[in-house]
N, C-alpha and C positions, 0 to 999 in steps of 0.2 A: 409357369409355377416357381420356377428360379426366383425369377426376378419377384415374385409376392414373397418368398422368404428372404430375400434380401434386404427389402423393403422393412418387412417386421423386425429383424433382427436391428437394423438400423434405427430405427424408432424405440427401441428397448433401452430404460436410463442404463448411461453406463457404456455403451456401445460404443466402440474407438472410431466407428464406421460416423458416428455422429460428433464427432470431436472437430473443431475449427481451429486450423493454425491460428498463433497468436501472433500479430505482427508489430510494427510499427504504428499503426493505424488504433491501433487497442490503447495506447500513450499518450494522446494527443489532450492538451490542455482543457481543463473544464472550466476556465475561469471565462463571465459572462458578465459584461457591464450592462446589459441588456436586463438582463434575468435577477441579478444582484445589486441591489440599491447601495451608496455610498455609508460606510462604515464610520461613524466618530467614536476614536477610541483616545484617550490620555489625551486629548486637545486635539492629534491629529487626524482628519480626513483619508480612508482609505479607500481606492477606486476597484473594482475589479474589473479583467480583461483578460486583453490575449487566450481566447478562445482557441480552439484548433491547432496552435502553435506546437511544433516541437523545437526541440535544443539546437542548435547549430553545431553541435557536435553529435547528433543521435543518439538513439538510446542504447544503450550497452549491450552489446551480441551477446555477451555469458548471460545477462538477467533474460531475454530474450530465450535463448537455448533453455534455460533452467527450467523457466516457467512451460516452456514445451514441451520438455522431460519430463517435467512434473506432470502435466495431465495425463501423459502416456503409462506412466508409470500410474498412474492411481486410477487411470481409464475413467476421467470423468473432464466436463469442461472447466476449464480458470477462468475466470472472469476478474477483469483490471476493473477498482472500483476507481482508485487513483492512481497516475502514473508520472506523465510528467507535469512539471508546476513550475510554467514562469515565475520568476521574482517578481513580479506584479500580481500575481493570483497568489503566489504563496502569503504574500505581507498582508493581503485579504485575509486569505482566511485563517492568518494569524489571531489580527485584532477580532475577527469574528469567534475564534475561539476563545478568546480571552472572556470578551462580552457572555457568549454563553455559558462557559462553565461560572463565571459569577451569578449568572441569573438564574440558573438551573440547580444550583447547588449542586452539582455534578463531581464526581469522584477525578475527573479527571485533569492531564496535567496542561496547559496552556503552553508553558514553555518547550513541549516537545516539539512544535512547528518551530523549526529550526530556518535561519535564513542561511544556515551551512548545508540546508536539507537536500540527502542524493534524489530527491527527487527531481531538483533544479537542475541535477545534472543530467537527468534521464537514466538513474543508476538505482530508482529504487520503483517499488510497486506495491501496491494495498491492494489485496486481491482474496477472492475466496472460490472454492472448489463447489460446482453444483453438487448437491446430493450430502455434501459434506459438512454443511452447515454448523451443526451440532457435534460433530467430532472432529477438532481440531486435532486429536492426539493422532489420528490416522492420516490426516494432511501433514502434519511433522513429520513422522516416521516417514514417511513416502520424498517428501521434501531432502530430507538429511540422508536417506538410502542414494539419490540422484546425485547429490552435493559432493557424496565421497566417492561415487562412480563415474562423476566429471572432471576428478584429479583431485581436488580438496576433501584429502583424508585424514585433517588434524579431528581431532577428541573436540566435539564441540562443548562451548565452557556454558555451562546454564549461572544464569544469576538472576535475583530478583530486583528489580525493577523498582527503586524507589520512587514515589512522584513529591516532588518538590512540595514543602509545605505553606497553606495559603497565607497570604499579608497579616491574618486574625490569630492565625496560630502557628505551632513549631512541632507539631508531630507529624511524621511520617507516614502515608499507608504506602501499601504496595500492588503494582498490577496483579490481574487476577491471576494471568499465568505468566511464569517466567518469560526470561528472553535468551536466545541462544547464539555465539558467537561461533564463529570459526574463522580459519587464517581470513577469507576471501567474504565471509556472509555473516551478516549480522539479520536476526530471525526474531519477530514478536508477533503472538497471536493476542488479537485484543478484544474482551470480553462487551458485551451492551453498552457497561455502564463506566467505559474509560474514555470518558472526555471527546467525544469523536467529533473529528474537524469537517468542515462544509461538505469536503468532496463526498467522505465517509459516512455520514450523519444518514444518507439516506439510506441505506444497509443496516438491518437490524441483527440479524449474527455475526458470529465471531468471523472475523477477518484476520487475514495475515499482512503486518508489513514486512518486506525483506527490501534490504539495499547493499551493494556491494560496498566494503570497505575500503574505501579507493579514496587518496587524498580529495578534498576539494579544490578544483580547480575554477575560479571564479570568472574568465576569463574564455569556458568552454560553455559558458550555458546562457548566452545569447538564445532568449526565442527567433523561431525562423518563421517568417510573415508571408 
């Protein structure tokens, strides 16, 4: 009888018994040279690769703790869409995004795939929370609460992030959601029409990008093979 009740509650949506701990395994690079063909962009050929690799410096432990604390706070599973990106994979998805934006008339900003991306350092994640795909305000509220409880009590700075104008015009547009900055973290919710890169294009709901605001250190960004 008691076992049956435990199984029943474990299967309920949002039950903490169903939560799986987020580990470094969730952050492995998604680059796949077998699946993704070479891309020619602006006279240069880009190749994907480094599938399953991790950064030499490891995944930032504060980021791991924060995402696990978030899913415990909101009582629902966090899924990593894009974690670590090797330099090779990041260059590939940057080229892909430029091409995708131009061909699809997307409102996104291809410049956002930076070669100083914290994804390269293992200090960034794109993620969504199961059951909260259309409720980003609830995720943000819980995330900021956890950030404060973890010791970053700075007041979040809210800003409208402007999209760079296309080469054909000079008019700026803005993301659907504002970004948030604390002393330690930078957070941005991405809507459906915001120029998703190759890693994140597979997901259709609102997702969050978060990165730790630490100096970029190129020497710490080599993939582990």
